[in-house]
PLY file of the C-alpha trace (Angstrom):
ply
format ascii 1.0
element vertex 249
property float x
property float y
property float z
element edge 248
property int vertex1
property int vertex2
end_header
114.75 51.81 157.61
115.97 52.98 161.01
115.82 56.53 162.21
119.61 56.92 162.22
119.93 55.55 158.68
117.23 57.88 157.45
118.91 60.85 159.16
122.27 59.93 157.64
120.79 59.82 154.13
119.04 63.14 154.57
122.20 64.85 155.81
124.36 63.40 153.02
121.79 64.36 150.37
121.46 60.80 149.13
117.67 60.95 149.57
115.51 63.84 148.44
113.02 65.02 151.02
109.49 64.00 150.12
106.57 65.50 152.08
104.62 62.24 151.92
107.58 60.22 153.23
108.20 62.73 156.01
104.56 62.61 157.09
104.74 58.81 157.17
107.88 58.90 159.30
106.29 61.38 161.68
103.30 59.07 162.12
105.62 56.15 162.94
107.53 58.20 165.50
104.34 59.35 167.23
103.18 55.73 167.45
106.59 54.71 168.87
106.46 57.48 171.49
103.04 56.27 172.60
104.40 52.72 172.92
107.47 53.84 174.94
105.32 55.89 177.33
102.93 52.99 177.82
105.88 50.69 178.59
107.29 53.18 181.08
104.00 53.37 182.96
103.68 49.59 183.04
107.27 49.16 184.26
106.69 51.74 186.99
103.92 49.53 188.36
106.10 46.43 188.16
108.98 48.22 189.92
106.72 49.04 192.87
105.87 45.36 193.47
109.27 43.84 192.55
110.27 40.71 194.50
113.80 41.88 195.19
116.11 44.84 195.00
117.98 43.44 192.00
114.71 42.83 190.13
113.55 46.34 191.00
116.79 47.84 189.67
116.45 45.89 186.39
112.82 47.05 185.97
113.83 50.65 186.71
116.60 50.51 184.08
114.06 49.30 181.49
111.63 52.05 182.56
114.29 54.77 182.21
115.27 53.38 178.80
111.66 53.55 177.61
111.44 57.17 178.75
114.74 57.95 177.05
113.51 56.48 173.77
110.31 58.50 174.03
112.28 61.74 174.58
114.62 60.87 171.69
111.72 60.32 169.29
110.06 63.49 170.52
113.18 65.47 169.62
113.24 63.76 166.24
109.64 64.80 165.62
110.52 68.46 166.10
113.34 68.07 163.56
111.14 66.27 161.04
108.38 68.86 161.34
110.87 71.58 160.34
112.00 69.45 157.40
108.37 68.88 156.43
107.72 72.63 156.24
110.73 73.06 153.96
109.77 70.06 151.81
106.18 71.27 151.39
107.44 74.71 150.39
109.72 73.20 147.77
106.98 70.92 146.43
104.64 73.91 146.19
107.27 75.93 144.35
107.78 73.13 141.82
104.03 72.70 141.33
103.56 76.44 140.78
106.39 76.46 138.23
104.80 73.54 136.37
101.32 75.06 136.21
102.71 78.47 135.30
104.53 76.93 132.34
101.30 75.27 131.16
99.29 78.49 131.43
102.02 80.56 129.80
101.96 78.15 126.86
98.18 78.53 126.51
98.20 82.33 126.53
99.38 82.92 122.92
96.68 80.61 121.55
94.00 82.15 123.75
95.07 85.69 122.83
94.93 84.92 119.10
91.46 83.35 119.43
90.09 86.26 121.51
91.55 88.83 119.09
89.84 87.08 116.17
86.57 86.84 118.12
86.83 90.52 119.03
87.14 91.54 115.39
84.08 89.50 114.37
82.24 90.87 117.42
82.84 94.45 116.24
81.60 93.50 112.75
78.37 92.18 114.30
77.89 95.36 116.38
78.63 97.59 113.38
76.15 95.69 111.22
73.40 96.08 113.83
74.11 99.80 114.24
73.84 100.22 110.46
70.45 98.47 110.50
69.26 100.73 113.34
70.41 103.83 111.46
68.38 102.82 108.39
65.28 101.16 109.89
65.02 102.54 113.41
65.68 100.84 116.72
62.10 99.63 117.20
61.98 97.66 113.94
65.47 96.24 114.43
64.73 95.22 118.02
61.62 93.30 116.88
62.95 91.56 113.77
66.74 91.38 114.09
67.96 89.67 117.28
71.40 90.73 118.58
74.08 88.40 117.25
76.95 89.82 119.33
78.18 87.66 122.22
78.21 89.71 125.44
78.81 86.94 128.00
81.85 85.26 129.54
83.98 82.94 127.42
82.85 79.78 129.21
81.85 76.67 127.20
78.42 76.39 128.86
77.54 80.05 128.21
78.90 79.87 124.66
76.73 76.81 123.99
73.63 78.59 125.32
74.36 81.60 123.14
74.99 79.43 120.04
71.77 77.45 120.54
69.74 80.64 120.93
71.31 82.20 117.84
70.63 79.10 115.76
66.99 79.23 116.84
66.61 82.97 116.22
68.22 82.90 112.77
66.50 79.75 111.51
64.47 80.30 108.30
61.34 79.01 110.05
61.60 81.47 112.95
58.48 83.59 113.52
60.46 86.83 113.40
61.94 85.95 110.02
58.58 85.04 108.47
56.96 88.10 110.08
59.15 90.48 108.06
57.53 89.34 104.81
54.03 89.49 106.30
54.41 92.92 107.89
54.09 94.98 104.70
51.12 93.00 103.43
49.38 93.20 106.80
49.71 97.00 107.03
48.39 97.54 103.50
45.47 95.17 104.04
44.51 96.89 107.31
44.50 100.26 105.60
42.24 99.00 102.82
39.90 97.39 105.32
39.63 100.62 107.31
38.81 102.66 104.19
36.21 100.08 103.09
34.53 100.16 106.51
34.54 103.93 106.43
32.99 103.98 102.94
30.30 101.43 103.92
28.86 103.69 106.60
27.81 106.34 104.07
30.37 108.72 105.51
31.73 109.83 102.06
28.31 111.27 101.01
27.95 113.03 104.34
31.46 114.33 104.07
30.77 115.70 100.56
27.65 117.53 101.77
29.56 118.91 104.71
32.39 120.14 102.45
29.84 121.84 100.13
28.34 123.67 103.12
31.69 124.53 104.68
33.43 125.66 101.51
36.61 124.57 99.68
38.93 125.25 102.60
37.78 122.17 104.54
38.22 119.61 101.74
41.64 118.49 102.85
40.61 118.09 106.47
37.60 115.88 105.59
39.29 113.62 103.10
39.04 109.95 104.33
42.69 109.27 103.50
43.71 112.33 105.50
41.54 111.17 108.40
43.25 107.75 108.28
46.69 109.34 108.43
45.70 111.54 111.38
44.19 108.53 113.18
47.35 106.57 112.56
49.51 109.15 114.36
47.16 109.38 117.33
46.62 105.65 117.92
50.02 104.45 119.12
52.25 104.95 116.10
55.93 105.54 116.78
57.52 107.96 114.31
60.99 106.47 114.68
59.84 102.87 114.37
57.46 103.21 111.38
54.58 100.77 111.77
52.96 99.75 115.04
54.32 96.69 116.85
50.90 94.98 116.98
50.86 94.75 113.17
54.13 92.81 113.12
53.09 90.41 115.87
50.37 88.86 113.70
0 1
1 2
2 3
3 4
4 5
5 6
6 7
7 8
8 9
9 10
10 11
11 12
12 13
13 14
14 15
15 16
16 17
17 18
18 19
19 20
20 21
21 22
22 23
23 24
24 25
25 26
26 27
27 28
28 29
29 30
30 31
31 32
32 33
33 34
34 35
35 36
36 37
37 38
38 39
39 40
40 41
41 42
42 43
43 44
44 45
45 46
46 47
47 48
48 49
49 50
50 51
51 52
52 53
53 54
54 55
55 56
56 57
57 58
58 59
59 60
60 61
61 62
62 63
63 64
64 65
65 66
66 67
67 68
68 69
69 70
70 71
71 72
72 73
73 74
74 75
75 76
76 77
77 78
78 79
79 80
80 81
81 82
82 83
83 84
84 85
85 86
86 87
87 88
88 89
89 90
90 91
91 92
92 93
93 94
94 95
95 96
96 97
97 98
98 99
99 100
100 101
101 102
102 103
103 104
104 105
105 106
106 107
107 108
108 109
109 110
110 111
111 112
112 113
113 114
114 115
115 116
116 117
117 118
118 119
119 120
120 121
121 122
122 123
123 124
124 125
125 126
126 127
127 128
128 129
129 130
130 131
131 132
132 133
133 134
134 135
135 136
136 137
137 138
138 139
139 140
140 141
141 142
142 143
143 144
144 145
145 146
146 147
147 148
148 149
149 150
150 151
151 152
152 153
153 154
154 155
155 156
156 157
157 158
158 159
159 160
160 161
161 162
162 163
163 164
164 165
165 166
166 167
167 168
168 169
169 170
170 171
171 172
172 173
173 174
174 175
175 176
176 177
177 178
178 179
179 180
180 181
181 182
182 183
183 184
184 185
185 186
186 187
187 188
188 189
189 190
190 191
191 192
192 193
193 194
194 195
195 196
196 197
197 198
198 199
199 200
200 201
201 202
202 203
203 204
204 205
205 206
206 207
207 208
208 209
209 210
210 211
211 212
212 213
213 214
214 215
215 216
216 217
217 218
218 219
219 220
220 221
221 222
222 223
223 224
224 225
225 226
226 227
227 228
228 229
229 230
230 231
231 232
232 233
233 234
234 235
235 236
236 237
237 238
238 239
239 240
240 241
241 242
242 243
243 244
244 245
245 246
246 247
247 248
């Protein structure tokens, strides 16, 4: 298609401006300008060494025509570059309108899903707060992993969170089995401590000491009382209940 035919179609509106087509036409015009300029330089050399005046005039006419064609195409390039800016702007506007329509259609579904997830999230947070209020934060932190999702709603992060929750809440998880063992372990340790204390002959010595000191010291020397005092002074946390090292076994 010639340049004039293309220009006529653009002006009449018979052909819609396409950025890709305009860029292709610009590339063709730049190549044509380079060809015309090369011809003009070659003809200038031929004109200098022409055999006759008539031959020189013919070569000069061809040289001037090549320069004229180069100037014409150069003017056309400036026009096409302006059209290319307009065409790219229109293509961008259409693309933005298309993507906006897609995203606007997704928003109601996403909003409904996030609202539902938010309600379940608050239920998970409320349930954990209730456990902390009853058992203390130390016990809950050791045996009840947080189930609430506090990350970004990205598939990779959601998958990591889901895999970790499945592992933490599995029946064979160490934290789950440790809850049942914790009470038995604490009771057994207390019995072992009392048995070791009794095996040293300390009860007989304590009885003799109480007889010499009088009835007022009986409560202070009682082995069970000594165990309770030792418990408070050996790392026990009043808000958490039992020591953490008992649950880790």
